[in-house]
C-alpha positions in Angstrom: 109.8 72.4 78.0 110.1 70.9 81.2 108.2 68.3 82.8 105.8 68.6 85.8 107.2 67.6 89.3 104.5 66.2 91.7 106.4 65.5 94.5 105.5 62.6 96.8 106.7 61.6 100.6 109.8 61.0 99.3 111.0 64.3 97.7 113.1 66.1 100.1 112.5 69.8 100.2 115.1 72.7 100.1 112.6 76.0 102.0 114.7 79.0 102.5 110.8 81.2 102.4 107.7 81.4 104.8 108.3 77.4 105.3 110.9 77.9 107.6 110.9 77.0 111.3 109.6 80.2 113.1 108.6 82.0 110.1 104.3 82.3 109.8 104.2 79.6 107.4 105.9 77.1 109.2 102.9 75.9 111.0 101.5 74.7 107.7 104.5 71.5 107.3 105.5 71.9 111.7 103.2 68.3 112.8 103.8 66.7 109.5 107.3 66.7 108.1 110.7 65.3 109.6 113.6 68.1 109.8 117.1 66.2 107.6 119.1 69.5 107.9 118.8 72.7 110.2 121.3 74.2 107.8 121.9 74.1 104.5 122.4 75.9 101.4 122.2 75.8 97.5 124.5 77.3 95.2 123.3 78.8 92.0 120.0 80.8 92.9 120.3 84.1 93.7 117.4 85.2 96.4 114.9 87.8 96.2 112.2 90.0 98.1 108.5 90.0 96.8 107.4 91.9 99.4 106.9 90.0 102.7 108.1 86.4 100.6 111.0 85.5 98.7 111.6 83.7 95.7 115.3 82.3 94.2 115.9 82.1 90.6 119.1 80.5 88.9 122.0 82.4 88.2 125.3 81.6 86.3 127.3 82.7 89.5 127.8 79.2 91.2 129.3 81.4 94.1 125.6 82.6 95.0 124.1 80.9 97.9 120.6 80.5 99.8 120.7 79.3 102.4 117.6 77.3 104.2 116.6 73.9 105.2 115.9 70.4 104.1 112.3 68.5 105.2 110.8 65.5 104.5 106.8 66.1 104.4 105.4 62.9 105.0 101.1 63.8 104.6 100.3 63.7 101.2 97.6 66.7 101.9 100.3 68.7 103.4 102.3 68.2 100.4 99.4 69.1 98.3 98.8 72.0 99.6 102.0 73.4 99.9 102.8 72.7 95.9 99.7 74.3 95.1 100.2 77.2 97.4 104.0 77.6 95.5 102.6 76.1 92.0 99.9 79.2 92.0 102.3 81.8 93.4 104.1 81.5 90.1 107.3 79.1 91.5 107.7 75.5 89.4 109.5 73.2 91.7 113.5 71.9 90.4 115.5 69.6 91.6 119.1 70.9 92.6 121.8 69.8 95.2 121.7 71.1 98.5 125.0 71.3 101.2 124.5 70.1 104.5 126.5 72.7 106.5 126.4 70.2 109.5 127.7 67.1 107.7 129.3 68.8 104.8 127.5 66.1 102.8 125.6 67.1 99.6 121.8 66.1 99.0 120.0 65.9 96.7 116.4 68.0 97.2 113.3 70.1 95.4 113.1 73.3 95.4 110.4 75.8 94.5 112.2 78.5 91.9 110.8 81.6 89.9 109.3 81.5 87.2 109.7 85.3 86.3 113.4 86.0 86.3 112.7 89.7 85.3 113.5 90.8 89.2 114.8 94.5 89.8 118.5 93.9 90.6 117.6 96.1 94.1 115.4 93.7 95.3 118.4 90.6 95.5 119.0 90.1 99.2 122.8 89.6 99.5 122.9 87.6 102.3 121.2 85.0 100.7 119.2 84.2 103.9 115.5 85.4 104.1 115.2 84.8 107.6 117.7 87.1 108.8 115.8 89.6 106.5 112.5 88.6 107.4 113.1 89.4 110.8 114.8 92.7 109.9 111.4 94.1 108.5 108.3 92.3 108.8 106.3 90.5 112.0 107.1 87.2 112.3 103.2 86.6 113.5 101.5 88.0 110.7 103.9 88.4 108.5 103.1 92.1 107.9 105.7 94.9 107.0 106.3 96.4 110.7 106.9 99.7 109.6 104.2 99.7 107.4 101.5 97.4 107.9 102.0 96.6 111.6 100.3 98.9 113.5 102.3 99.2 117.3 98.9 97.9 118.9 98.1 95.1 116.2 102.0 94.3 116.7 101.1 93.7 119.9 98.1 91.3 119.4 100.3 89.5 117.0 102.7 88.6 119.9 99.7 88.0 122.1 98.4 85.7 119.6 101.3 83.7 119.1 101.9 82.9 122.7 98.3 82.1 122.8 99.2 79.4 119.8 102.0 78.6 121.3 104.4 79.9 118.2 
């Protein structure tokens, strides 16, 4: 049984989903974090879609990569908020090694891994890049599926809201 990991201000988070820059949950950490790496990857994980959110699960295929960003969150309340959001959504925090693609240096990080590993193979995101997948399919302002959830008038309101709020 794995011990529970309680993140602190020293924890480096590998973020691969909606907390990444430019996506709808990034505002949670935006003013409370330090960007350590804009372009990083983790090996040995597969990226899946759960609808408008992604998840990673471990794989034996070490050449599989997931693309993300590395952050240090410097506010205890924000760390707690992110941690509870992820834990209550079925994720667990695990330690792994990321590679910063700019410096080509390995960095010890923590990533939220999905507990349920029994996922549909058709939901795997082959590119390993949630931002690329998300921008293709979802509204970056509200997270709704553009074709299905975001009617054109509603989507225009999302854009206006985002401009108004400075997103």
